A tleap script that builds the chain and sets N, CA, C and O, in Angstrom:
source leaprc.protein.ff14SB
mol = sequence {
  NMET ASN GLU GLY GLU VAL ARG GLU LEU VAL
  GLU ASN PHE ARG ARG HIE ASP LEU PRO LEU
  ASP ALA VAL HIE LEU ASP ILE HIE TYR MET
  ARG GLY TYR ARG VAL PHE SER VAL ASP PRO
  LYS ARG PHE PRO ASP LEU LYS GLY LEU ALA
  GLU ASP LEU ALA GLU ALA GLY VAL ARG LEU
  VAL ALA ILE ILE ASP PRO GLY VAL LYS ALA
  ASP ALA ARG TYR PRO LEU PHE MET GLU ALA
  LYS GLN ARG GLY PHE PHE CYS LYS LEU PRO
  ASP GLY SER ASP LEU LEU ALA PRO VAL TRP
  PRO GLY THR CYS SER PHE PRO ASP PHE THR
  ASP PRO GLN VAL ARG ALA TRP TRP ALA GLY
  GLN TYR PRO GLN LEU CLEU
}
set mol.1.N position { -14.075 9.511 -21.007 }
set mol.1.CA position { -13.204 10.628 -21.170 }
set mol.1.C position { -12.504 10.334 -22.577 }
set mol.1.O position { -12.230 9.186 -22.928 }
set mol.2.N position { -12.261 11.360 -23.282 }
set mol.2.CA position { -11.457 11.305 -24.545 }
set mol.2.C position { -10.263 12.125 -24.625 }
set mol.2.O position { -9.901 12.796 -23.659 }
set mol.3.N position { -9.626 12.107 -25.736 }
set mol.3.CA position { -8.368 12.868 -25.860 }
set mol.3.C position { -8.566 14.358 -25.619 }
set mol.3.O position { -7.834 15.001 -24.867 }
set mol.4.N position { -9.566 14.863 -26.278 }
set mol.4.CA position { -9.805 16.305 -26.090 }
set mol.4.C position { -10.126 16.604 -24.624 }
set mol.4.O position { -9.637 17.629 -24.150 }
set mol.5.N position { -10.827 15.891 -23.917 }
set mol.5.CA position { -11.197 16.160 -22.477 }
set mol.5.C position { -9.881 16.090 -21.690 }
set mol.5.O position { -9.663 16.901 -20.789 }
set mol.6.N position { -8.977 15.105 -22.028 }
set mol.6.CA position { -7.661 15.110 -21.300 }
set mol.6.C position { -6.847 16.326 -21.484 }
set mol.6.O position { -6.215 16.853 -20.568 }
set mol.7.N position { -6.886 16.761 -22.725 }
set mol.7.CA position { -6.105 17.954 -22.995 }
set mol.7.C position { -6.617 19.132 -22.193 }
set mol.7.O position { -5.871 19.900 -21.587 }
set mol.8.N position { -8.177 19.243 -22.233 }
set mol.8.CA position { -8.766 20.289 -21.605 }
set mol.8.C position { -8.447 20.182 -20.149 }
set mol.8.O position { -8.052 21.194 -19.569 }
set mol.9.N position { -8.558 19.241 -19.608 }
set mol.9.CA position { -8.168 18.938 -18.136 }
set mol.9.C position { -6.765 19.382 -17.709 }
set mol.9.O position { -6.541 19.965 -16.648 }
set mol.10.N position { -5.823 19.054 -18.636 }
set mol.10.CA position { -4.433 19.700 -18.233 }
set mol.10.C position { -4.418 21.118 -18.448 }
set mol.10.O position { -3.893 21.836 -17.597 }
set mol.11.N position { -4.922 21.603 -19.467 }
set mol.11.CA position { -5.092 23.147 -19.593 }
set mol.11.C position { -5.832 23.810 -18.544 }
set mol.11.O position { -5.547 24.975 -18.266 }
set mol.12.N position { -6.853 23.129 -17.863 }
set mol.12.CA position { -7.354 23.784 -16.687 }
set mol.12.C position { -6.575 23.739 -15.633 }
set mol.12.O position { -6.524 24.767 -14.957 }
set mol.13.N position { -5.861 22.697 -15.256 }
set mol.13.CA position { -4.858 22.650 -14.243 }
set mol.13.C position { -3.872 23.930 -14.440 }
set mol.13.O position { -3.669 24.774 -13.568 }
set mol.14.N position { -3.325 23.923 -15.679 }
set mol.14.CA position { -2.239 24.963 -15.829 }
set mol.14.C position { -2.906 26.319 -15.673 }
set mol.14.O position { -2.331 27.129 -14.945 }
set mol.15.N position { -4.035 26.669 -16.257 }
set mol.15.CA position { -4.663 27.964 -16.247 }
set mol.15.C position { -4.874 28.283 -14.619 }
set mol.15.O position { -4.819 29.466 -14.283 }
set mol.16.N position { -5.072 27.439 -13.774 }
set mol.16.CA position { -5.530 27.755 -12.496 }
set mol.16.C position { -4.264 27.582 -11.569 }
set mol.16.O position { -4.337 27.708 -10.347 }
set mol.17.N position { -3.096 27.283 -12.245 }
set mol.17.CA position { -1.775 27.200 -11.541 }
set mol.17.C position { -1.799 26.203 -10.494 }
set mol.17.O position { -1.311 26.393 -9.379 }
set mol.18.N position { -2.473 24.947 -10.930 }
set mol.18.CA position { -2.479 23.747 -9.967 }
set mol.18.C position { -1.530 22.766 -10.462 }
set mol.18.O position { -1.417 22.525 -11.664 }
set mol.19.N position { -0.788 22.149 -9.484 }
set mol.19.CA position { 0.272 21.296 -9.829 }
set mol.19.C position { -0.353 19.919 -10.417 }
set mol.19.O position { -1.336 19.424 -9.866 }
set mol.20.N position { 0.236 19.323 -11.535 }
set mol.20.CA position { -0.185 18.201 -12.090 }
set mol.20.C position { 0.979 17.521 -12.523 }
set mol.20.O position { 1.740 18.039 -13.341 }
set mol.21.N position { 1.191 16.312 -11.997 }
set mol.21.CA position { 2.303 15.419 -12.611 }
set mol.21.C position { 1.890 14.279 -13.508 }
set mol.21.O position { 2.673 13.877 -14.369 }
set mol.22.N position { 0.639 13.712 -13.340 }
set mol.22.CA position { 0.268 12.771 -14.118 }
set mol.22.C position { -1.284 12.703 -14.371 }
set mol.22.O position { -2.083 13.137 -13.542 }
set mol.23.N position { -1.661 12.140 -15.553 }
set mol.23.CA position { -3.053 11.966 -15.684 }
set mol.23.C position { -3.105 10.374 -15.960 }
set mol.23.O position { -2.345 9.763 -16.711 }
set mol.24.N position { -4.132 9.845 -15.216 }
set mol.24.CA position { -4.383 8.315 -15.299 }
set mol.24.C position { -5.494 8.091 -16.168 }
set mol.24.O position { -6.527 8.727 -15.958 }
set mol.25.N position { -5.432 7.273 -17.120 }
set mol.25.CA position { -6.520 6.639 -17.913 }
set mol.25.C position { -7.125 5.479 -17.430 }
set mol.25.O position { -6.413 4.523 -17.125 }
set mol.26.N position { -8.305 5.427 -17.320 }
set mol.26.CA position { -8.984 4.145 -16.845 }
set mol.26.C position { -9.375 3.385 -18.094 }
set mol.26.O position { -9.034 3.818 -19.195 }
set mol.27.N position { -10.055 2.301 -17.974 }
set mol.27.CA position { -10.392 1.393 -19.078 }
set mol.27.C position { -11.087 1.979 -20.350 }
set mol.27.O position { -11.203 1.339 -21.395 }
set mol.28.N position { -11.511 3.178 -20.176 }
set mol.28.CA position { -12.185 3.713 -21.260 }
set mol.28.C position { -11.563 4.104 -22.447 }
set mol.28.O position { -12.179 4.397 -23.472 }
set mol.29.N position { -10.151 4.112 -22.301 }
set mol.29.CA position { -9.367 4.363 -23.382 }
set mol.29.C position { -9.109 3.154 -24.284 }
set mol.29.O position { -8.484 3.272 -25.338 }
set mol.30.N position { -9.590 2.017 -23.861 }
set mol.30.CA position { -9.406 0.706 -24.678 }
set mol.30.C position { -10.652 0.599 -25.597 }
set mol.30.O position { -11.749 1.116 -25.382 }
set mol.31.N position { -10.298 -0.148 -26.638 }
set mol.31.CA position { -11.402 -0.592 -27.531 }
set mol.31.C position { -12.139 -1.806 -26.991 }
set mol.31.O position { -11.669 -2.944 -27.000 }
set mol.32.N position { -13.349 -1.466 -26.515 }
set mol.32.CA position { -14.144 -2.659 -25.982 }
set mol.32.C position { -13.551 -3.055 -24.705 }
set mol.32.O position { -13.926 -4.164 -24.327 }
set mol.33.N position { -12.704 -2.432 -23.918 }
set mol.33.CA position { -12.148 -2.867 -22.703 }
set mol.33.C position { -11.066 -3.895 -22.907 }
set mol.33.O position { -10.662 -4.538 -21.938 }
set mol.34.N position { -10.571 -4.085 -24.121 }
set mol.34.CA position { -9.596 -4.925 -24.393 }
set mol.34.C position { -8.329 -4.511 -24.113 }
set mol.34.O position { -7.924 -3.487 -24.664 }
set mol.35.N position { -7.513 -5.207 -23.242 }
set mol.35.CA position { -6.235 -4.833 -22.775 }
set mol.35.C position { -5.269 -4.746 -23.989 }
set mol.35.O position { -5.334 -5.525 -24.939 }
set mol.36.N position { -4.429 -3.805 -23.890 }
set mol.36.CA position { -3.469 -3.335 -25.090 }
set mol.36.C position { -4.108 -3.046 -26.352 }
set mol.36.O position { -3.660 -3.486 -27.411 }
set mol.37.N position { -5.235 -2.254 -26.273 }
set mol.37.CA position { -5.984 -1.818 -27.408 }
set mol.37.C position { -6.286 -0.428 -27.136 }
set mol.37.O position { -6.343 -0.113 -25.948 }
set mol.38.N position { -6.492 0.475 -28.022 }
set mol.38.CA position { -6.872 2.008 -28.004 }
set mol.38.C position { -8.147 2.160 -28.830 }
set mol.38.O position { -8.228 1.761 -29.992 }
set mol.39.N position { -9.219 2.807 -28.114 }
set mol.39.CA position { -10.409 3.233 -28.924 }
set mol.39.C position { -9.951 4.400 -29.732 }
set mol.39.O position { -9.521 5.434 -29.221 }
set mol.40.N position { -10.070 4.172 -31.151 }
set mol.40.CA position { -9.515 5.171 -32.014 }
set mol.40.C position { -10.446 6.408 -32.157 }
set mol.40.O position { -10.080 7.463 -32.676 }
set mol.41.N position { -11.739 6.170 -31.624 }
set mol.41.CA position { -12.700 7.310 -31.734 }
set mol.41.C position { -12.386 8.372 -30.525 }
set mol.41.O position { -12.379 9.596 -30.658 }
set mol.42.N position { -12.128 7.639 -29.309 }
set mol.42.CA position { -11.909 8.404 -28.222 }
set mol.42.C position { -10.440 9.015 -28.053 }
set mol.42.O position { -10.233 10.124 -27.559 }
set mol.43.N position { -9.490 8.191 -28.504 }
set mol.43.CA position { -8.002 8.501 -28.587 }
set mol.43.C position { -7.499 8.349 -29.886 }
set mol.43.O position { -6.810 7.348 -30.081 }
set mol.44.N position { -7.702 9.161 -30.865 }
set mol.44.CA position { -7.176 9.056 -32.182 }
set mol.44.C position { -5.589 9.126 -32.368 }
set mol.44.O position { -4.927 8.629 -33.280 }
set mol.45.N position { -5.172 9.832 -31.329 }
set mol.45.CA position { -3.639 10.033 -31.318 }
set mol.45.C position { -2.947 9.822 -29.918 }
set mol.45.O position { -2.331 10.729 -29.359 }
set mol.46.N position { -3.081 8.649 -29.434 }
set mol.46.CA position { -2.672 8.492 -27.983 }
set mol.46.C position { -1.199 8.880 -27.879 }
set mol.46.O position { -0.722 9.515 -26.937 }
set mol.47.N position { -0.494 8.413 -28.994 }
set mol.47.CA position { 1.082 8.590 -28.823 }
set mol.47.C position { 1.309 10.173 -28.825 }
set mol.47.O position { 2.153 10.605 -28.039 }
set mol.48.N position { 0.647 11.035 -29.616 }
set mol.48.CA position { 0.702 12.403 -29.688 }
set mol.48.C position { 0.430 13.127 -28.498 }
set mol.48.O position { 1.069 14.107 -28.115 }
set mol.49.N position { -0.705 12.520 -27.832 }
set mol.49.CA position { -1.111 12.982 -26.629 }
set mol.49.C position { -0.037 12.815 -25.548 }
set mol.49.O position { 0.302 13.775 -24.855 }
set mol.50.N position { 0.492 11.609 -25.406 }
set mol.50.CA position { 1.489 11.356 -24.428 }
set mol.50.C position { 2.583 12.159 -24.656 }
set mol.50.O position { 3.181 12.624 -23.686 }
set mol.51.N position { 2.983 12.423 -25.903 }
set mol.51.CA position { 4.225 13.200 -26.173 }
set mol.51.C position { 3.892 14.690 -25.730 }
set mol.51.O position { 4.656 15.290 -24.974 }
set mol.52.N position { 2.791 15.238 -26.197 }
set mol.52.CA position { 2.395 16.582 -25.735 }
set mol.52.C position { 2.484 16.696 -24.181 }
set mol.52.O position { 3.180 17.541 -23.619 }
set mol.53.N position { 1.847 15.927 -23.648 }
set mol.53.CA position { 1.757 15.856 -22.089 }
set mol.53.C position { 3.203 15.950 -21.618 }
set mol.53.O position { 3.559 16.881 -20.895 }
set mol.54.N position { 4.056 14.977 -22.028 }
set mol.54.CA position { 5.437 14.882 -21.501 }
set mol.54.C position { 6.088 16.235 -21.753 }
set mol.54.O position { 6.840 16.662 -20.877 }
set mol.55.N position { 5.885 16.950 -22.841 }
set mol.55.CA position { 6.502 18.160 -23.035 }
set mol.55.C position { 6.089 19.266 -22.017 }
set mol.55.O position { 6.773 20.258 -21.766 }
set mol.56.N position { 4.757 18.937 -21.408 }
set mol.56.CA position { 4.384 19.895 -20.494 }
set mol.56.C position { 4.612 19.446 -19.074 }
set mol.56.O position { 4.124 20.025 -18.103 }
set mol.57.N position { 5.398 18.360 -19.007 }
set mol.57.CA position { 5.835 17.925 -17.823 }
set mol.57.C position { 4.804 16.838 -17.083 }
set mol.57.O position { 4.953 16.490 -15.912 }
set mol.58.N position { 3.852 16.411 -17.857 }
set mol.58.CA position { 2.852 15.620 -17.232 }
set mol.58.C position { 2.961 14.140 -17.877 }
set mol.58.O position { 3.098 13.938 -19.083 }
set mol.59.N position { 2.884 13.199 -16.942 }
set mol.59.CA position { 3.047 11.817 -17.508 }
set mol.59.C position { 1.701 11.232 -17.734 }
set mol.59.O position { 0.816 11.543 -16.937 }
set mol.60.N position { 1.426 10.418 -18.726 }
set mol.60.CA position { 0.174 9.892 -19.010 }
set mol.60.C position { 0.292 8.363 -18.699 }
set mol.60.O position { 1.139 7.657 -19.245 }
set mol.61.N position { -0.552 7.931 -17.847 }
set mol.61.CA position { -0.471 6.582 -17.220 }
set mol.61.C position { -1.761 5.864 -17.577 }
set mol.61.O position { -2.863 6.180 -17.126 }
set mol.62.N position { -1.548 4.952 -18.357 }
set mol.62.CA position { -2.789 4.069 -18.780 }
set mol.62.C position { -2.976 2.799 -18.122 }
set mol.62.O position { -2.042 2.000 -18.186 }
set mol.63.N position { -4.076 2.464 -17.471 }
set mol.63.CA position { -4.285 1.342 -16.818 }
set mol.63.C position { -4.144 0.076 -17.725 }
set mol.63.O position { -4.556 0.132 -18.884 }
set mol.64.N position { -3.649 -0.918 -17.295 }
set mol.64.CA position { -3.530 -2.242 -18.031 }
set mol.64.C position { -4.044 -3.289 -17.048 }
set mol.64.O position { -3.477 -3.543 -15.986 }
set mol.65.N position { -5.107 -3.850 -17.458 }
set mol.65.CA position { -5.752 -5.006 -16.731 }
set mol.65.C position { -5.186 -6.350 -17.158 }
set mol.65.O position { -4.931 -6.592 -18.338 }
set mol.66.N position { -4.974 -7.313 -16.065 }
set mol.66.CA position { -4.563 -8.569 -16.457 }
set mol.66.C position { -5.464 -9.417 -17.081 }
set mol.66.O position { -5.005 -10.410 -17.646 }
set mol.67.N position { -6.820 -9.191 -17.090 }
set mol.67.CA position { -7.699 -9.970 -17.680 }
set mol.67.C position { -7.766 -9.649 -19.206 }
set mol.67.O position { -7.856 -8.493 -19.617 }
set mol.68.N position { -7.714 -10.792 -20.057 }
set mol.68.CA position { -7.735 -10.700 -21.533 }
set mol.68.C position { -9.093 -11.300 -22.029 }
set mol.68.O position { -9.380 -12.489 -21.895 }
set mol.69.N position { -9.915 -10.347 -22.624 }
set mol.69.CA position { -11.286 -10.887 -23.080 }
set mol.69.C position { -11.138 -12.232 -23.937 }
set mol.69.O position { -10.421 -12.367 -24.929 }
set mol.70.N position { -11.861 -13.079 -23.425 }
set mol.70.CA position { -11.965 -14.352 -24.295 }
set mol.70.C position { -12.855 -14.298 -25.431 }
set mol.70.O position { -14.041 -14.628 -25.394 }
set mol.71.N position { -12.188 -13.835 -26.517 }
set mol.71.CA position { -12.860 -13.556 -27.692 }
set mol.71.C position { -12.100 -14.200 -28.910 }
set mol.71.O position { -10.952 -13.833 -29.156 }
set mol.72.N position { -12.689 -15.100 -29.631 }
set mol.72.CA position { -11.846 -15.734 -30.764 }
set mol.72.C position { -11.443 -14.743 -31.847 }
set mol.72.O position { -10.543 -15.029 -32.636 }
set mol.73.N position { -12.118 -13.539 -31.901 }
set mol.73.CA position { -11.781 -12.417 -32.984 }
set mol.73.C position { -10.705 -11.596 -32.318 }
set mol.73.O position { -10.232 -10.713 -33.034 }
set mol.74.N position { -10.248 -11.697 -31.172 }
set mol.74.CA position { -9.185 -10.858 -30.452 }
set mol.74.C position { -7.803 -11.508 -30.675 }
set mol.74.O position { -7.536 -12.554 -30.084 }
set mol.75.N position { -6.982 -10.969 -31.445 }
set mol.75.CA position { -5.688 -11.476 -31.828 }
set mol.75.C position { -4.884 -11.857 -30.516 }
set mol.75.O position { -4.348 -12.958 -30.389 }
set mol.76.N position { -4.838 -10.829 -29.514 }
set mol.76.CA position { -4.006 -11.139 -28.329 }
set mol.76.C position { -4.502 -12.210 -27.652 }
set mol.76.O position { -3.651 -13.000 -27.242 }
set mol.77.N position { -5.957 -12.526 -27.357 }
set mol.77.CA position { -6.368 -13.647 -26.791 }
set mol.77.C position { -5.933 -14.956 -27.456 }
set mol.77.O position { -5.295 -15.840 -26.883 }
set mol.78.N position { -6.350 -14.981 -28.737 }
set mol.78.CA position { -5.906 -16.181 -29.576 }
set mol.78.C position { -4.468 -16.572 -29.440 }
set mol.78.O position { -4.138 -17.751 -29.313 }
set mol.79.N position { -3.574 -15.540 -29.467 }
set mol.79.CA position { -2.188 -15.952 -29.500 }
set mol.79.C position { -1.847 -16.422 -28.066 }
set mol.79.O position { -1.024 -17.327 -27.925 }
set mol.80.N position { -2.433 -15.858 -27.013 }
set mol.80.CA position { -2.025 -16.437 -25.549 }
set mol.80.C position { -2.655 -17.775 -25.396 }
set mol.80.O position { -2.084 -18.661 -24.759 }
set mol.81.N position { -3.828 -17.954 -25.964 }
set mol.81.CA position { -4.619 -19.238 -25.877 }
set mol.81.C position { -3.705 -20.369 -26.569 }
set mol.81.O position { -3.374 -21.407 -25.995 }
set mol.82.N position { -3.358 -20.034 -27.831 }
set mol.82.CA position { -2.632 -20.979 -28.617 }
set mol.82.C position { -1.311 -21.323 -27.928 }
set mol.82.O position { -0.802 -22.440 -28.018 }
set mol.83.N position { -0.795 -20.337 -27.253 }
set mol.83.CA position { 0.584 -20.630 -26.649 }
set mol.83.C position { 0.518 -21.149 -25.251 }
set mol.83.O position { 1.538 -21.341 -24.589 }
set mol.84.N position { -0.653 -21.369 -24.817 }
set mol.84.CA position { -0.915 -21.988 -23.447 }
set mol.84.C position { -0.434 -21.025 -22.367 }
set mol.84.O position { 0.193 -21.429 -21.387 }
set mol.85.N position { -0.734 -19.769 -22.560 }
set mol.85.CA position { -0.236 -18.760 -21.576 }
set mol.85.C position { -1.070 -18.298 -20.473 }
set mol.85.O position { -0.720 -17.421 -19.683 }
set mol.86.N position { -2.364 -19.014 -20.438 }
set mol.86.CA position { -3.296 -18.588 -19.508 }
set mol.86.C position { -3.383 -19.463 -18.264 }
set mol.86.O position { -3.117 -20.662 -18.349 }
set mol.87.N position { -3.742 -18.909 -17.122 }
set mol.87.CA position { -3.878 -19.701 -15.809 }
set mol.87.C position { -4.703 -20.875 -16.073 }
set mol.87.O position { -5.647 -20.705 -16.845 }
set mol.88.N position { -4.515 -22.072 -15.558 }
set mol.88.CA position { -5.325 -23.165 -15.884 }
set mol.88.C position { -6.011 -23.642 -14.506 }
set mol.88.O position { -5.466 -23.411 -13.426 }
set mol.89.N position { -7.210 -24.305 -14.608 }
set mol.89.CA position { -7.836 -25.040 -13.572 }
set mol.89.C position { -7.312 -26.426 -13.499 }
set mol.89.O position { -6.722 -26.887 -14.476 }
set mol.90.N position { -7.473 -27.100 -12.465 }
set mol.90.CA position { -6.989 -28.515 -12.189 }
set mol.90.C position { -7.256 -29.422 -13.371 }
set mol.90.O position { -6.455 -30.308 -13.668 }
set mol.91.N position { -8.382 -29.209 -14.057 }
set mol.91.CA position { -8.667 -30.087 -15.071 }
set mol.91.C position { -8.127 -29.768 -16.378 }
set mol.91.O position { -8.476 -30.394 -17.379 }
set mol.92.N position { -7.135 -28.647 -16.412 }
set mol.92.CA position { -6.367 -28.334 -17.553 }
set mol.92.C position { -7.068 -27.134 -18.385 }
set mol.92.O position { -6.450 -26.496 -19.237 }
set mol.93.N position { -8.338 -26.909 -18.071 }
set mol.93.CA position { -8.935 -25.954 -18.843 }
set mol.93.C position { -8.634 -24.473 -18.448 }
set mol.93.O position { -8.267 -24.273 -17.290 }
set mol.94.N position { -8.751 -23.456 -19.272 }
set mol.94.CA position { -8.474 -22.114 -18.825 }
set mol.94.C position { -9.293 -21.618 -17.865 }
set mol.94.O position { -10.505 -21.812 -17.951 }
set mol.95.N position { -8.732 -20.889 -16.789 }
set mol.95.CA position { -9.486 -20.188 -15.840 }
set mol.95.C position { -10.226 -19.029 -16.558 }
set mol.95.O position { -9.680 -18.276 -17.364 }
set mol.96.N position { -11.379 -18.972 -16.223 }
set mol.96.CA position { -12.368 -17.931 -16.930 }
set mol.96.C position { -13.043 -17.156 -15.856 }
set mol.96.O position { -13.435 -17.750 -14.851 }
set mol.97.N position { -13.210 -15.856 -15.994 }
set mol.97.CA position { -13.942 -15.054 -14.896 }
set mol.97.C position { -14.494 -13.805 -15.613 }
set mol.97.O position { -13.995 -13.349 -16.641 }
set mol.98.N position { -15.563 -13.295 -14.983 }
set mol.98.CA position { -16.216 -12.001 -15.548 }
set mol.98.C position { -15.358 -10.878 -15.067 }
set mol.98.O position { -14.890 -10.832 -13.929 }
set mol.99.N position { -15.168 -9.944 -16.024 }
set mol.99.CA position { -14.527 -8.645 -15.697 }
set mol.99.C position { -15.079 -7.584 -16.679 }
set mol.99.O position { -15.893 -7.972 -17.517 }
set mol.100.N position { -14.740 -6.374 -16.658 }
set mol.100.CA position { -15.236 -5.401 -17.500 }
set mol.100.C position { -15.469 -5.715 -18.932 }
set mol.100.O position { -16.579 -5.412 -19.369 }
set mol.101.N position { -14.522 -6.333 -19.828 }
set mol.101.CA position { -14.874 -6.777 -21.086 }
set mol.101.C position { -15.733 -7.705 -21.281 }
set mol.101.O position { -16.238 -7.846 -22.395 }
set mol.102.N position { -16.069 -8.540 -20.193 }
set mol.102.CA position { -16.881 -9.813 -20.286 }
set mol.102.C position { -15.981 -10.939 -19.681 }
set mol.102.O position { -15.108 -10.735 -18.838 }
set mol.103.N position { -16.293 -12.110 -20.199 }
set mol.103.CA position { -15.465 -13.249 -19.866 }
set mol.103.C position { -14.011 -13.137 -20.233 }
set mol.103.O position { -13.673 -12.932 -21.398 }
set mol.104.N position { -13.140 -13.270 -19.242 }
set mol.104.CA position { -11.637 -13.084 -19.452 }
set mol.104.C position { -10.907 -14.419 -18.985 }
set mol.104.O position { -11.342 -15.244 -18.181 }
set mol.105.N position { -9.739 -14.443 -19.650 }
set mol.105.CA position { -8.659 -15.393 -19.141 }
set mol.105.C position { -7.514 -14.547 -18.693 }
set mol.105.O position { -7.365 -13.403 -19.123 }
set mol.106.N position { -6.663 -15.127 -17.789 }
set mol.106.CA position { -5.768 -14.515 -17.106 }
set mol.106.C position { -4.346 -15.115 -17.316 }
set mol.106.O position { -4.042 -16.251 -16.954 }
set mol.107.N position { -3.498 -14.234 -17.940 }
set mol.107.CA position { -1.980 -14.726 -18.117 }
set mol.107.C position { -1.365 -15.356 -16.942 }
set mol.107.O position { -1.567 -14.802 -15.861 }
set mol.108.N position { -0.678 -16.375 -16.968 }
set mol.108.CA position { 0.105 -17.089 -15.895 }
set mol.108.C position { 1.380 -16.429 -15.689 }
set mol.108.O position { 2.387 -16.893 -16.225 }
set mol.109.N position { 1.434 -15.388 -14.962 }
set mol.109.CA position { 2.688 -14.637 -14.811 }
set mol.109.C position { 3.708 -15.334 -13.893 }
set mol.109.O position { 4.706 -14.734 -13.493 }
set mol.110.N position { 3.445 -16.591 -13.570 }
set mol.110.CA position { 4.506 -17.373 -12.995 }
set mol.110.C position { 5.503 -18.009 -13.911 }
set mol.110.O position { 6.571 -18.537 -13.604 }
set mol.111.N position { 4.988 -17.868 -15.034 }
set mol.111.CA position { 5.883 -18.376 -16.349 }
set mol.111.C position { 6.762 -17.232 -16.899 }
set mol.111.O position { 6.158 -16.248 -17.325 }
set mol.112.N position { 8.080 -17.234 -16.944 }
set mol.112.CA position { 8.950 -16.292 -17.509 }
set mol.112.C position { 8.576 -15.966 -18.904 }
set mol.112.O position { 8.709 -14.822 -19.339 }
set mol.113.N position { 8.083 -17.002 -19.661 }
set mol.113.CA position { 7.788 -16.718 -21.116 }
set mol.113.C position { 6.563 -15.927 -21.160 }
set mol.113.O position { 6.468 -15.107 -22.073 }
set mol.114.N position { 5.598 -16.043 -20.309 }
set mol.114.CA position { 4.425 -15.200 -20.220 }
set mol.114.C position { 4.699 -13.864 -19.958 }
set mol.114.O position { 4.168 -12.957 -20.599 }
set mol.115.N position { 5.617 -13.654 -18.919 }
set mol.115.CA position { 5.897 -12.331 -18.634 }
set mol.115.C position { 6.605 -11.620 -19.643 }
set mol.115.O position { 6.338 -10.434 -19.835 }
set mol.116.N position { 7.553 -12.257 -20.371 }
set mol.116.CA position { 8.213 -11.594 -21.505 }
set mol.116.C position { 7.217 -11.281 -22.692 }
set mol.116.O position { 7.349 -10.252 -23.354 }
set mol.117.N position { 6.254 -12.164 -22.932 }
set mol.117.CA position { 5.249 -11.936 -23.795 }
set mol.117.C position { 4.451 -10.767 -23.551 }
set mol.117.O position { 4.179 -9.919 -24.401 }
set mol.118.N position { 4.058 -10.761 -22.241 }
set mol.118.CA position { 3.135 -9.563 -21.791 }
set mol.118.C position { 3.882 -8.337 -21.855 }
set mol.118.O position { 3.254 -7.340 -22.212 }
set mol.119.N position { 5.192 -8.207 -21.557 }
set mol.119.CA position { 6.073 -7.085 -21.554 }
set mol.119.C position { 6.083 -6.603 -23.025 }
set mol.119.O position { 5.997 -5.406 -23.298 }
set mol.120.N position { 6.185 -7.514 -23.909 }
set mol.120.CA position { 6.281 -7.098 -25.284 }
set mol.120.C position { 5.091 -6.544 -26.037 }
set mol.120.O position { 5.173 -6.236 -27.225 }
set mol.121.N position { 3.936 -6.420 -25.294 }
set mol.121.CA position { 2.719 -5.982 -25.717 }
set mol.121.C position { 2.659 -4.358 -25.563 }
set mol.121.O position { 1.965 -3.644 -26.288 }
set mol.122.N position { 3.371 -3.955 -24.661 }
set mol.122.CA position { 3.325 -2.523 -24.333 }
set mol.122.C position { 3.687 -1.530 -25.492 }
set mol.122.O position { 3.032 -0.495 -25.611 }
set mol.123.N position { 4.711 -1.822 -26.345 }
set mol.123.CA position { 5.117 -0.958 -27.341 }
set mol.123.C position { 3.764 -0.639 -28.305 }
set mol.123.O position { 3.624 0.475 -28.810 }
set mol.124.N position { 2.991 -1.496 -28.468 }
set mol.124.CA position { 1.769 -1.291 -29.478 }
set mol.124.C position { 0.798 -0.311 -28.983 }
set mol.124.O position { -0.098 0.095 -29.724 }
set mol.125.N position { 0.938 0.136 -27.643 }
set mol.125.CA position { -0.005 1.250 -27.202 }
set mol.125.C position { 0.554 2.481 -27.750 }
set mol.125.O position { -0.241 3.386 -28.005 }
set mol.126.N position { 1.884 2.668 -27.987 }
set mol.126.CA position { 2.426 3.947 -28.502 }
set mol.126.C position { 3.008 3.705 -29.774 }
set mol.126.O position { 3.528 4.628 -30.401 }
savepdb mol mol.pdb
quit
């Protein structure tokens, strides 16, 4: 799905007088399924889309996955890794597991600093 298709979906609901309170975006709005990123080809103006839908009384809800793609070229991953924010195995290495973007690490949400850091990522989406 892309921005145009979301707009068309909302318009079709309106045209057929169907109630619509929210549109949920799955992982396809992300760039390479990387959390807290937006694919600029599919969603060139996510902020504008969210604002337009809000004016129409429709909320835009974007999925946020806890898995962070383990990629040395991904700034979010590197920041979390350098700050020691990922869940650890008993040997002290980062817990890694396969998810949609590929191999991922997972923030340790039991740490208040990690929760605050994670919360600080949301504004970059809009």
